[in-house]
NUNU-13472 format. One line per field, with one value per residue: residue number from 1; residue in three letters; x, y, z of N, C-alpha, C in turn. Coordinates in steps of 0.02 Angstrom, whole numbers, padded with zeros to 5 digits, m for minus. Layout:
k (NUM, ...)
r (ALA, ...)
n.X (X, ...)
n.Y (Y, ...)
n.Z (Z, ...)
ca.X (X, ...)
ca.Y (Y, ...)
ca.Z (Z, ...)
c.X (X, ...)
c.Y (Y, ...)
c.Z (Z, ...)
END
This chain:
k (1, 2, 3, 4, 5, 6, 7, 8, 9, 10, 11, 12, 13, 14, 15, 16, 17, 18, 19, 20, 21, 22, 23, 24, 25, 26, 27, 28, 29, 30, 31, 32, 33, 34, 35, 36, 37, 38, 39, 40, 41, 42, 43, 44, 45, 46, 47, 48, 49, 50, 51, 52, 53, 54, 55, 56, 57, 58, 59, 60, 61, 62, 63, 64, 65, 66, 67, 68, 69, 70, 71, 72, 73, 74, 75, 76, 77, 78, 79, 80, 81, 82, 83, 84, 85, 86, 87, 88, 89, 90, 91, 92, 93, 94, 95, 96, 97, 98, 99, 100, 101, 102, 103, 104, 105, 106, 107, 108, 109, 110, 111, 112, 113, 114, 115, 116, 117, 118, 119, 120, 121, 122, 123, 124, 125, 126, 127, 128, 129, 130, 131, 132, 133, 134, 135, 136, 137, 138, 139, 140, 141, 142, 143, 144, 145, 146, 147, 148, 149, 150, 151, 152, 153, 154, 155, 156, 157, 158, 159, 160, 161, 162, 163, 164, 165, 166, 167, 168, 169, 170, 171, 172, 173, 174, 175, 176, 177, 178, 179, 180, 181, 182, 183, 184, 185, 186, 187, 188, 189, 190, 191, 192, 193, 194, 195, 196, 197, 198, 199, 200, 201, 202, 203, 204, 205, 206, 207, 208, 209, 210, 211, 212, 213, 214, 215, 216, 217, 218, 219, 220, 221, 222, 223, 224, 225, 226, 227, 228, 229, 230, 231, 232, 233, 234, 235, 236, 237, 238, 239, 240, 241, 242, 243, 244, 245, 246, 247, 248, 249, 250, 251, 252, 253, 254, 255, 256, 257, 258, 259, 260, 261, 262, 263, 264, 265, 266, 267, 268, 269, 270, 271, 272, 273, 274, 275, 276, 277, 278, 279, 280, 281, 282, 283, 284, 285, 286, 287, 288, 289, 290, 291, 292, 293, 294, 295, 296, 297)
r (UNK, UNK, UNK, UNK, UNK, UNK, UNK, UNK, UNK, UNK, UNK, UNK, UNK, UNK, UNK, UNK, UNK, UNK, UNK, UNK, UNK, UNK, UNK, UNK, UNK, UNK, UNK, UNK, UNK, UNK, UNK, UNK, UNK, UNK, UNK, UNK, UNK, UNK, UNK, UNK, UNK, UNK, UNK, UNK, UNK, UNK, UNK, UNK, UNK, UNK, UNK, UNK, UNK, UNK, UNK, UNK, UNK, UNK, UNK, UNK, UNK, UNK, UNK, UNK, UNK, UNK, UNK, UNK, UNK, UNK, UNK, UNK, UNK, UNK, UNK, UNK, UNK, UNK, UNK, UNK, UNK, UNK, UNK, UNK, UNK, UNK, UNK, UNK, UNK, UNK, UNK, UNK, UNK, UNK, UNK, UNK, UNK, UNK, UNK, UNK, UNK, UNK, UNK, UNK, UNK, UNK, UNK, UNK, UNK, UNK, UNK, UNK, UNK, UNK, UNK, UNK, UNK, UNK, UNK, UNK, UNK, UNK, UNK, UNK, UNK, UNK, UNK, UNK, UNK, UNK, UNK, UNK, UNK, UNK, UNK, UNK, UNK, UNK, UNK, UNK, UNK, UNK, UNK, UNK, UNK, UNK, UNK, UNK, UNK, UNK, UNK, UNK, UNK, UNK, UNK, UNK, UNK, UNK, UNK, UNK, UNK, UNK, UNK, UNK, UNK, UNK, UNK, UNK, UNK, UNK, UNK, UNK, UNK, UNK, UNK, UNK, UNK, UNK, UNK, UNK, UNK, UNK, UNK, UNK, UNK, UNK, UNK, UNK, UNK, UNK, UNK, UNK, UNK, UNK, UNK, UNK, UNK, UNK, UNK, UNK, UNK, UNK, UNK, UNK, UNK, UNK, UNK, UNK, UNK, UNK, UNK, UNK, UNK, UNK, UNK, UNK, UNK, UNK, UNK, UNK, UNK, UNK, UNK, UNK, UNK, UNK, UNK, UNK, UNK, UNK, UNK, UNK, UNK, UNK, UNK, UNK, UNK, UNK, UNK, UNK, UNK, UNK, UNK, UNK, UNK, UNK, UNK, UNK, UNK, UNK, UNK, UNK, UNK, UNK, UNK, UNK, UNK, UNK, UNK, UNK, UNK, UNK, UNK, UNK, UNK, UNK, UNK, UNK, UNK, UNK, UNK, UNK, UNK, UNK, UNK, UNK, UNK, UNK, UNK, UNK, UNK, UNK, UNK, UNK, UNK, UNK, UNK, UNK, UNK, UNK, UNK, UNK, UNK, UNK, UNK, UNK, UNK)
n.X (m00080, m00111, m00045, m00082, m00030, m00118, m00170, m00267, m00335, m00398, m00550, m00641, m00658, m00635, m00718, m00690, m00768, m00720, m00771, m00741, m00761, m00727, m00777, m00891, m00844, m00838, m00724, m00607, m00536, m00364, m00333, m00395, m00492, m00482, m00608, m00694, m00651, m00677, m00820, m00851, m00796, m00862, m00994, m00977, m00943, m01060, m01151, m01095, m01110, m01249, m01279, m01253, m01307, m01451, m01520, m01486, m01446, m01565, m01507, m01397, m01296, m01257, m01204, m01096, m01019, m00988, m00912, m00799, m00752, m00714, m00617, m00523, m00390, m00370, m00288, m00273, m00288, m00172, m00127, m00040, 00091, 00182, 00229, 00264, 00219, 00120, 00139, 00088, 00188, 00288, 00421, 00577, 00569, 00434, 00263, 00240, 00186, 00233, 00362, 00326, 00304, 00170, 00093, 00127, 00086, m00053, m00083, m00063, m00156, m00284, m00447, m00600, m00780, m00922, m01090, m01271, m01439, m01566, m01686, m01720, m01608, m01609, m01566, m01576, m01546, m01395, m01383, m01282, m01138, m00975, m00881, m00740, m00619, m00523, m00421, m00438, m00340, m00168, m00029, m00049, m00076, m00168, m00225, m00170, m00207, m00136, m00139, m00158, m00218, m00254, m00282, m00353, m00274, m00354, m00462, m00439, m00392, m00281, m00291, m00234, m00139, m00214, m00298, m00425, m00568, m00644, m00808, m00965, m00980, m00943, m00823, m00737, m00654, m00524, m00485, m00600, m00685, m00628, m00607, m00680, m00738, m00836, m00816, m00831, m00909, m01040, m01071, m01184, m01171, m01075, m00950, m00806, m00770, m00667, m00543, m00460, m00286, m00177, m00080, m00102, m00190, m00038, 00054, 00137, 00268, 00277, 00213, 00215, 00351, 00349, 00378, 00302, 00249, 00189, 00058, 00052, 00094, 00247, 00300, 00435, 00552, 00541, 00471, 00358, 00184, 00073, m00049, m00205, m00202, m00265, m00309, m00305, m00376, m00270, m00161, 00010, 00111, 00237, 00219, 00222, 00109, m00058, m00225, m00381, m00556, m00634, m00773, m00908, m01043, m01149, m01217, m01361, m01463, m01580, m01730, m01837, m01828, m01854, m01749, m01663, m01549, m01444, m01325, m01391, m01340, m01229, m01059, m00930, m00761, m00669, m00542, m00404, m00230, m00175, m00138, 00024, 00079, 00220, 00295, 00373, 00431, 00464, 00329, 00202, 00068, m00101, m00194, m00358, m00506, m00551, m00445, m00383, m00261, m00221, m00130, m00018, 00046)
n.Y (02246, 02085, 01926, 01755, 01587, 01446, 01280, 01145, 00986, 00854, 00786, 00710, 00649, 00767, 00864, 00981, 01075, 01090, 01127, 01052, 00907, 00736, 00628, 00536, 00583, 00696, 00813, 00862, 01010, 01028, 01094, 01200, 01333, 01507, 01567, 01466, 01448, 01574, 01579, 01476, 01516, 01635, 01592, 01526, 01635, 01713, 01625, 01612, 01744, 01757, 01673, 01744, 01869, 01964, 02055, 02037, 02063, 02061, 01999, 01907, 01820, 01878, 01999, 01952, 01894, 02009, 02077, 01993, 02000, 02134, 02153, 02052, 01955, 01812, 01664, 01538, 01365, 01237, 01063, 00969, 00860, 00744, 00845, 00944, 01079, 01070, 01162, 01219, 01210, 01244, 01151, 01117, 00983, 00959, 00972, 01006, 00968, 01034, 00930, 00829, 00751, 00782, 00666, 00576, 00644, 00649, 00513, 00492, 00573, 00575, 00502, 00414, 00399, 00308, 00338, 00332, 00388, 00281, 00147, m00014, m00121, m00046, 00096, 00263, 00313, 00396, 00445, 00397, 00439, 00496, 00545, 00634, 00648, 00724, 00631, 00596, 00536, 00511, 00417, 00349, 00447, 00590, 00697, 00862, 01038, 01191, 01366, 01546, 01678, 01847, 01985, 02143, 02264, 02340, 02261, 02158, 02089, 02047, 01928, 01864, 01795, 01739, 01765, 01877, 01913, 02065, 02102, 02167, 02233, 02133, 02010, 01879, 01724, 01693, 01563, 01488, 01530, 01483, 01349, 01226, 01180, 01165, 01124, 01141, 01026, 00898, 00886, 00843, 00710, 00684, 00737, 00848, 00899, 00989, 01009, 01113, 01099, 01050, 01170, 01278, 01432, 01512, 01656, 01748, 01820, 01820, 01752, 01595, 01617, 01730, 01900, 02024, 02189, 02330, 02278, 02226, 02099, 02037, 01975, 01901, 01919, 01798, 01703, 01578, 01593, 01564, 01618, 01677, 01802, 01952, 02008, 02158, 02286, 02365, 02284, 02241, 02154, 02026, 01852, 01672, 01550, 01496, 01564, 01604, 01628, 01688, 01644, 01642, 01564, 01625, 01609, 01692, 01791, 01865, 01876, 01959, 01998, 01884, 01809, 01701, 01590, 01452, 01484, 01592, 01712, 01776, 01797, 01889, 01882, 01916, 01898, 01795, 01764, 01602, 01504, 01430, 01486, 01566, 01711, 01838, 01958, 02068, 02097, 02183, 02140, 02162, 02069, 01995, 01942, 01838, 01773, 01827, 01918, 02088, 02189, 02312, 02459)
n.Z (m03073, m03009, m03039, m03060, m03058, m03109, m03081, m03135, m03098, m03196, m03161, m03227, m03398, m03537, m03657, m03776, m03887, m04055, m04174, m04281, m04382, m04411, m04517, m04428, m04311, m04181, m04154, m04027, m03951, m03902, m03789, m03655, m03692, m03643, m03635, m03592, m03460, m03409, m03417, m03325, m03199, m03184, m03164, m03041, m02959, m02965, m02902, m02773, m02730, m02727, m02623, m02507, m02520, m02508, m02587, m02722, m02898, m03037, m03141, m03106, m03155, m03275, m03228, m03153, m03255, m03329, m03234, m03219, m03350, m03359, m03262, m03248, m03321, m03423, m03470, m03600, m03551, m03536, m03565, m03440, m03428, m03340, m03259, m03349, m03449, m03591, m03712, m03872, m04021, m04168, m04237, m04324, m04348, m04351, m04288, m04117, m03949, m03807, m03755, m03838, m03996, m04112, m04148, m04046, m03933, m03956, m03948, m03814, m03748, m03803, m03825, m03866, m03877, m03936, m03981, m03996, m04030, m03988, m04003, m03934, m04013, m04128, m04230, m04279, m04446, m04480, m04352, m04276, m04185, m04138, m04000, m03971, m03842, m03708, m03605, m03429, m03359, m03378, m03414, m03296, m03202, m03137, m03263, m03284, m03304, m03351, m03325, m03322, m03217, m03205, m03097, m03068, m02964, m02877, m02854, m02771, m02611, m02478, m02348, m02206, m02280, m02380, m02536, m02583, m02685, m02725, m02738, m02777, m02651, m02568, m02511, m02579, m02561, m02673, m02702, m02673, m02774, m02891, m02870, m02899, m03053, m03205, m03374, m03554, m03675, m03673, m03538, m03471, m03478, m03389, m03416, m03407, m03278, m03168, m03042, m02926, m02914, m02778, m02684, m02764, m02800, m02865, m02840, m02965, m03070, m03205, m03362, m03415, m03434, m03512, m03511, m03407, m03422, m03351, m03348, m03475, m03594, m03651, m03803, m03870, m04009, m04137, m04059, m04000, m03989, m03854, m03848, m03916, m04042, m04088, m04251, m04324, m04435, m04479, m04463, m04456, m04423, m04429, m04448, m04432, m04461, m04420, m04444, m04366, m04360, m04217, m04135, m04023, m03932, m03812, m03645, m03593, m03482, m03507, m03483, m03509, m03641, m03704, m03739, m03669, m03591, m03645, m03773, m03833, m03871, m03989, m03991, m04062, m04086, m04178, m04309, m04278, m04242, m04212, m04063, m04054, m04165, m04243, m04193, m04276, m04244, m04107, m03998, m03903, m03802, m03747, m03642, m03632, m03539, m03613, m03662, m03772, m03857, m03885, m03990, m03933, m03984)
ca.X (m00117, m00081, m00051, m00079, m00028, m00171, m00171, m00325, m00332, m00460, m00584, m00674, m00636, m00655, m00728, m00694, m00788, m00674, m00806, m00716, m00784, m00692, m00828, m00940, m00808, m00835, m00657, m00597, m00474, m00315, m00324, m00457, m00490, m00497, m00680, m00726, m00634, m00715, m00890, m00857, m00784, m00916, m01050, m00961, m00946, m01131, m01182, m01070, m01140, m01320, m01284, m01247, m01337, m01524, m01547, m01444, m01473, m01608, m01464, m01335, m01244, m01232, m01162, m01033, m00979, m00962, m00860, m00740, m00728, m00685, m00567, m00476, m00365, m00368, m00255, m00292, m00259, m00141, m00114, 00024, 00109, 00245, 00246, 00286, 00163, 00124, 00122, 00096, 00240, 00318, 00493, 00599, 00548, 00361, 00223, 00250, 00154, 00286, 00416, 00298, 00278, 00096, 00064, 00137, 00042, m00122, m00091, m00064, m00207, m00350, m00487, m00666, m00834, m00973, m01158, m01325, m01506, m01592, m01730, m01686, m01585, m01619, m01535, m01596, m01492, m01361, m01381, m01221, m01086, m00919, m00855, m00669, m00611, m00459, m00424, m00423, m00281, m00115, 00028, m00069, m00085, m00219, m00204, m00179, m00207, m00107, m00151, m00147, m00270, m00231, m00336, m00335, m00254, m00407, m00516, m00418, m00359, m00252, m00313, m00199, m00104, m00261, m00320, m00498, m00593, m00693, m00863, m01031, m00973, m00924, m00756, m00739, m00588, m00510, m00482, m00668, m00716, m00598, m00586, m00713, m00773, m00854, m00803, m00837, m00971, m01058, m01070, m01240, m01149, m01023, m00885, m00786, m00759, m00599, m00533, m00397, m00232, m00150, m00027, m00121, m00152, 00028, 00068, 00197, 00288, 00276, 00165, 00255, 00416, 00340, 00384, 00245, 00267, 00130, m00001, 00057, 00136, 00297, 00318, 00497, 00563, 00546, 00443, 00294, 00132, 00021, m00109, m00236, m00183, m00314, m00284, m00345, m00375, m00204, m00111, 00070, 00163, 00254, 00214, 00214, 00060, m00127, m00273, m00447, m00608, m00656, m00844, m00936, m01114, m01149, m01277, m01385, m01522, m01624, m01796, m01884, m01825, m01869, m01686, m01630, m01526, m01380, m01315, m01438, m01304, m01168, m01006, m00878, m00698, m00627, m00493, m00347, m00174, m00190, m00082, 00074, 00108, 00285, 00294, 00440, 00458, 00442, 00265, 00174, m00004, m00145, m00237, m00422, m00532, m00566, m00382, m00363, m00214, m00226, m00064, m00011, 00105)
ca.Y (02183, 02025, 01869, 01691, 01525, 01401, 01213, 01103, 00915, 00831, 00733, 00670, 00669, 00834, 00876, 01052, 01076, 01126, 01144, 01008, 00837, 00689, 00576, 00542, 00601, 00766, 00820, 00908, 01048, 00996, 01138, 01232, 01405, 01552, 01581, 01415, 01463, 01636, 01561, 01434, 01553, 01684, 01558, 01515, 01699, 01731, 01581, 01631, 01808, 01747, 01638, 01789, 01933, 01958, 02100, 02033, 02086, 02016, 01965, 01896, 01788, 01928, 02046, 01918, 01888, 02075, 02093, 01955, 02027, 02201, 02158, 01996, 01926, 01739, 01632, 01469, 01316, 01184, 01002, 00959, 00790, 00735, 00912, 00988, 01108, 01053, 01218, 01200, 01247, 01214, 01141, 01094, 00913, 00955, 01005, 00977, 00993, 01025, 00888, 00772, 00759, 00783, 00598, 00545, 00680, 00627, 00445, 00495, 00615, 00570, 00441, 00431, 00350, 00310, 00330, 00348, 00386, 00218, 00100, m00079, m00153, m00002, 00163, 00304, 00323, 00460, 00467, 00372, 00490, 00480, 00604, 00631, 00684, 00723, 00585, 00624, 00501, 00501, 00383, 00328, 00503, 00638, 00749, 00930, 01093, 01251, 01431, 01603, 01727, 01911, 02023, 02212, 02273, 02369, 02212, 02103, 02105, 01988, 01919, 01808, 01758, 01717, 01818, 01884, 01956, 02113, 02102, 02186, 02250, 02073, 01985, 01806, 01693, 01674, 01490, 01462, 01547, 01445, 01283, 01171, 01207, 01118, 01158, 01102, 00994, 00831, 00887, 00804, 00641, 00679, 00761, 00917, 00922, 01005, 01029, 01148, 01059, 01076, 01221, 01331, 01473, 01538, 01721, 01745, 01883, 01813, 01703, 01548, 01651, 01792, 01956, 02069, 02258, 02374, 02237, 02204, 02040, 02046, 01916, 01919, 01902, 01726, 01664, 01547, 01620, 01520, 01659, 01704, 01872, 01983, 02040, 02218, 02307, 02392, 02237, 02241, 02114, 01965, 01790, 01610, 01509, 01495, 01612, 01574, 01674, 01667, 01659, 01602, 01571, 01637, 01604, 01755, 01783, 01922, 01845, 02009, 02001, 01817, 01777, 01678, 01522, 01436, 01497, 01642, 01771, 01761, 01846, 01885, 01910, 01936, 01853, 01793, 01718, 01548, 01479, 01390, 01525, 01596, 01784, 01852, 02020, 02081, 02133, 02191, 02129, 02169, 02010, 02005, 01885, 01784, 01744, 01857, 01973, 02144, 02219, 02381, 02489)
ca.Z (m03080, m02980, m03085, m03023, m03096, m03088, m03110, m03120, m03116, m03227, m03123, m03278, m03465, m03558, m03728, m03793, m03957, m04099, m04236, m04334, m04382, m04455, m04524, m04374, m04249, m04159, m04127, m03971, m03946, m03858, m03731, m03633, m03707, m03587, m03631, m03550, m03390, m03393, m03403, m03266, m03137, m03178, m03133, m02971, m02925, m02958, m02853, m02707, m02712, m02711, m02559, m02449, m02535, m02512, m02638, m02781, m02961, m03076, m03189, m03068, m03195, m03322, m03191, m03136, m03316, m03345, m03186, m03238, m03414, m03351, m03208, m03248, m03382, m03417, m03526, m03613, m03505, m03576, m03528, m03405, m03424, m03303, m03232, m03403, m03485, m03663, m03755, m03943, m04057, m04227, m04240, m04389, m04355, m04357, m04237, m04051, m03888, m03758, m03780, m03875, m04064, m04112, m04149, m03981, m03887, m03968, m03923, m03742, m03717, m03835, m03829, m03893, m03866, m03988, m03955, m04042, m04002, m04014, m03969, m03930, m04074, m04186, m04226, m04336, m04493, m04471, m04282, m04244, m04181, m04094, m03965, m03952, m03779, m03673, m03548, m03364, m03333, m03426, m03383, m03229, m03157, m03157, m03310, m03259, m03352, m03321, m03356, m03278, m03206, m03178, m03066, m03054, m02894, m02835, m02848, m02727, m02548, m02444, m02280, m02175, m02332, m02432, m02582, m02591, m02739, m02702, m02786, m02750, m02581, m02532, m02524, m02586, m02570, m02742, m02707, m02675, m02838, m02946, m02846, m02935, m03112, m03259, m03438, m03615, m03693, m03647, m03465, m03445, m03475, m03338, m03439, m03398, m03210, m03149, m02972, m02916, m02886, m02715, m02688, m02810, m02847, m02846, m02869, m03007, m03102, m03278, m03388, m03456, m03446, m03549, m03466, m03400, m03409, m03344, m03366, m03545, m03602, m03704, m03842, m03903, m04079, m04152, m04005, m04013, m03946, m03827, m03844, m03976, m04052, m04133, m04311, m04339, m04505, m04496, m04436, m04498, m04391, m04466, m04410, m04470, m04426, m04444, m04417, m04352, m04335, m04151, m04124, m03969, m03914, m03740, m03605, m03568, m03439, m03519, m03492, m03534, m03714, m03730, m03758, m03608, m03593, m03676, m03844, m03858, m03894, m04026, m03978, m04113, m04060, m04234, m04338, m04232, m04248, m04164, m04023, m04090, m04219, m04229, m04200, m04302, m04217, m04038, m03991, m03836, m03808, m03689, m03642, m03600, m03502, m03661, m03684, m03836, m03850, m03932, m03995, m03911, m04017)
c.X (m00078, m00096, m00040, m00076, m00079, m00160, m00234, m00307, m00400, m00490, m00617, m00647, m00666, m00662, m00737, m00708, m00742, m00709, m00784, m00746, m00741, m00738, m00881, m00909, m00811, m00769, m00655, m00536, m00428, m00298, m00392, m00452, m00509, m00571, m00717, m00712, m00673, m00788, m00898, m00847, m00835, m00977, m01038, m00967, m01018, m01165, m01160, m01102, m01212, m01329, m01285, m01280, m01412, m01554, m01504, m01483, m01521, m01568, m01397, m01279, m01214, m01186, m01095, m00989, m00949, m00905, m00794, m00710, m00691, m00626, m00516, m00448, m00359, m00332, m00291, m00259, m00236, m00126, m00044, 00036, 00178, 00273, 00273, 00224, 00171, 00098, 00133, 00150, 00264, 00393, 00512, 00575, 00473, 00327, 00230, 00202, 00202, 00342, 00392, 00281, 00202, 00066, 00070, 00091, m00030, m00133, m00095, m00129, m00277, m00381, m00555, m00717, m00887, m01041, m01208, m01390, m01540, m01647, m01694, m01672, m01597, m01582, m01555, m01535, m01461, m01355, m01318, m01168, m01034, m00891, m00783, m00661, m00539, m00465, m00412, m00364, m00231, m00054, 00013, m00079, m00140, m00189, m00219, m00180, m00181, m00123, m00141, m00209, m00238, m00290, m00312, m00323, m00310, m00467, m00496, m00392, m00333, m00274, m00281, m00166, m00149, m00285, m00396, m00513, m00648, m00747, m00929, m01030, m00959, m00852, m00758, m00668, m00580, m00513, m00552, m00702, m00691, m00589, m00615, m00754, m00790, m00847, m00819, m00906, m00981, m01059, m01129, m01224, m01089, m00955, m00870, m00772, m00685, m00597, m00464, m00345, m00205, m00092, m00042, m00182, m00085, 00038, 00135, 00210, 00288, 00223, 00202, 00320, 00410, 00338, 00320, 00270, 00203, 00067, m00002, 00106, 00183, 00310, 00379, 00500, 00573, 00524, 00374, 00242, 00086, m00047, m00140, m00217, m00229, m00280, m00331, m00337, m00306, m00147, m00051, 00127, 00174, 00249, 00209, 00165, m00008, m00168, m00340, m00496, m00635, m00727, m00869, m01010, m01119, m01218, m01298, m01448, m01567, m01694, m01846, m01885, m01843, m01807, m01648, m01608, m01462, m01380, m01359, m01404, m01240, m01118, m00950, m00816, m00649, m00581, m00430, m00292, m00184, m00128, m00042, 00106, 00174, 00282, 00365, 00470, 00427, 00377, 00246, 00098, m00038, m00195, m00303, m00446, m00551, m00503, m00357, m00319, m00224, m00159, m00065, 00052, 00140)
c.Y (02127, 01965, 01804, 01633, 01477, 01333, 01177, 01031, 00895, 00774, 00684, 00690, 00735, 00835, 00951, 01056, 01118, 01151, 01101, 00938, 00797, 00628, 00586, 00567, 00676, 00776, 00871, 00952, 01013, 01039, 01167, 01307, 01447, 01566, 01529, 01427, 01524, 01619, 01522, 01473, 01609, 01653, 01546, 01580, 01721, 01690, 01598, 01696, 01800, 01711, 01685, 01857, 01925, 02001, 02099, 02051, 02036, 01977, 01949, 01865, 01837, 01977, 02015, 01911, 01955, 02095, 02058, 01984, 02092, 02204, 02102, 01985, 01851, 01712, 01567, 01424, 01255, 01123, 01001, 00884, 00784, 00802, 00960, 01012, 01096, 01110, 01199, 01241, 01207, 01208, 01120, 01023, 00905, 00989, 00968, 01008, 00980, 00984, 00832, 00791, 00751, 00713, 00565, 00578, 00657, 00556, 00443, 00523, 00605, 00501, 00461, 00379, 00361, 00300, 00347, 00351, 00324, 00189, 00033, m00107, m00111, 00062, 00201, 00316, 00393, 00483, 00443, 00427, 00469, 00544, 00592, 00672, 00679, 00678, 00623, 00589, 00491, 00472, 00367, 00384, 00549, 00687, 00817, 00979, 01155, 01313, 01485, 01648, 01790, 01951, 02094, 02222, 02298, 02321, 02152, 02131, 02041, 01987, 01856, 01763, 01732, 01777, 01817, 01930, 02001, 02121, 02118, 02196, 02189, 02054, 01909, 01779, 01672, 01598, 01460, 01474, 01502, 01371, 01225, 01200, 01150, 01155, 01111, 01071, 00927, 00829, 00847, 00730, 00632, 00704, 00830, 00942, 00930, 01026, 01060, 01101, 01091, 01124, 01275, 01367, 01496, 01606, 01720, 01814, 01879, 01761, 01658, 01581, 01711, 01849, 01998, 02138, 02300, 02339, 02215, 02146, 02051, 01978, 01934, 01896, 01826, 01682, 01637, 01573, 01565, 01555, 01668, 01778, 01901, 02017, 02098, 02236, 02333, 02348, 02234, 02201, 02049, 01904, 01731, 01566, 01516, 01551, 01578, 01628, 01648, 01691, 01613, 01614, 01572, 01624, 01674, 01743, 01844, 01895, 01895, 02012, 01934, 01780, 01758, 01606, 01514, 01454, 01551, 01705, 01749, 01816, 01835, 01920, 01927, 01881, 01854, 01746, 01664, 01531, 01428, 01428, 01558, 01670, 01806, 01917, 02032, 02120, 02137, 02184, 02142, 02112, 02026, 01941, 01827, 01753, 01771, 01917, 02025, 02180, 02292, 02408, 02538)
c.Z (m03048, m03024, m03046, m03072, m03065, m03120, m03087, m03136, m03144, m03186, m03171, m03347, m03487, m03634, m03739, m03868, m03999, m04162, m04294, m04326, m04430, m04462, m04471, m04309, m04238, m04123, m04071, m03982, m03897, m03797, m03712, m03647, m03646, m03580, m03589, m03476, m03367, m03376, m03339, m03201, m03128, m03145, m03059, m02931, m02914, m02904, m02782, m02684, m02692, m02644, m02500, m02460, m02544, m02568, m02701, m02844, m02992, m03127, m03156, m03109, m03245, m03288, m03173, m03198, m03335, m03298, m03204, m03302, m03405, m03303, m03206, m03318, m03370, m03479, m03543, m03562, m03545, m03534, m03498, m03399, m03392, m03281, m03285, m03441, m03559, m03705, m03827, m03977, m04118, m04216, m04311, m04402, m04363, m04298, m04171, m04000, m03831, m03788, m03827, m03947, m04064, m04109, m04081, m03929, m03894, m03941, m03847, m03714, m03744, m03829, m03858, m03871, m03920, m03957, m04010, m04003, m04031, m03971, m03969, m04000, m04136, m04175, m04289, m04381, m04483, m04400, m04246, m04243, m04129, m04065, m03946, m03888, m03754, m03612, m03483, m03329, m03390, m03390, m03310, m03180, m03183, m03208, m03280, m03318, m03317, m03361, m03303, m03275, m03177, m03153, m03051, m02979, m02850, m02826, m02805, m02661, m02518, m02372, m02252, m02228, m02387, m02473, m02587, m02650, m02711, m02755, m02751, m02674, m02537, m02550, m02523, m02595, m02643, m02750, m02711, m02742, m02894, m02931, m02887, m02993, m03160, m03325, m03496, m03626, m03660, m03571, m03435, m03443, m03428, m03359, m03408, m03328, m03195, m03076, m02964, m02884, m02822, m02729, m02738, m02782, m02819, m02879, m02905, m03039, m03178, m03297, m03436, m03479, m03493, m03499, m03465, m03382, m03408, m03370, m03439, m03548, m03662, m03737, m03883, m03975, m04086, m04093, m04025, m03964, m03919, m03823, m03914, m03981, m04106, m04192, m04329, m04413, m04526, m04470, m04483, m04468, m04430, m04421, m04458, m04431, m04457, m04414, m04410, m04331, m04269, m04139, m04068, m03960, m03839, m03709, m03584, m03526, m03445, m03535, m03522, m03610, m03745, m03752, m03695, m03616, m03632, m03750, m03874, m03884, m03929, m04013, m04027, m04087, m04116, m04258, m04295, m04257, m04194, m04123, m04064, m04147, m04197, m04244, m04218, m04277, m04148, m04038, m03917, m03842, m03741, m03692, m03609, m03566, m03548, m03689, m03750, m03824, m03904, m03931, m03976, m03943, m03970)
END
């Protein structure tokens, strides 16, 4: 598997739904989950394929999503401030994102806007809401997000120094597939646009200094995980941190069943250790395209 470091710059603010509300405030996650990246690059791949293929599938987007799911691994994407990746972690002093205490990180990266559905000088009771978002500018510079994508060796080829993805008997430049994407919520209001930063993608041998062995990621003893880690029924590893049930609503294009469009399919990824948790013993995980690691004994 070939692994590439990717950085995006935020063209517009980003809202990643967390499922949490504080009063009228819809809170955002502080990073971009791998599932959002998976959906965005799957859409790009399907569109590129339809541009040059006359006999494409009746379900081009579903096929592209399945291809990405079966042949790529994707990590979460974390904010980069002053060229430092802000991975979440606990310290004796409290919770940190990179070098920043949580309160300082939030003051740098978060903002919000308030809106309501209204007629002139009126608003329906209970319709007022506030959207928290990640700024696209921090300290006067574009906010970037860093993550990694791994691609199976038999699904890529190099041509004059450029990497191509092999899909449906076609070859597409990796950079074209990942270059411009939209993620998260409130996109109809202009949120969520990302553009690939210059000098990326970069082929690498590790993921945030975590060693890779035979396509598996090694998390050492007493190391903080930036990945979701699935908890199975026979889970017996020691860790300090939180857990979260990971559930997503997916876009499907099965018009024959009458279930087509956004959120028509619920996908359950199970109970997971969340990023920032401290793993107390060495483990080896196999990461999937949804950014979830499964422990390999």
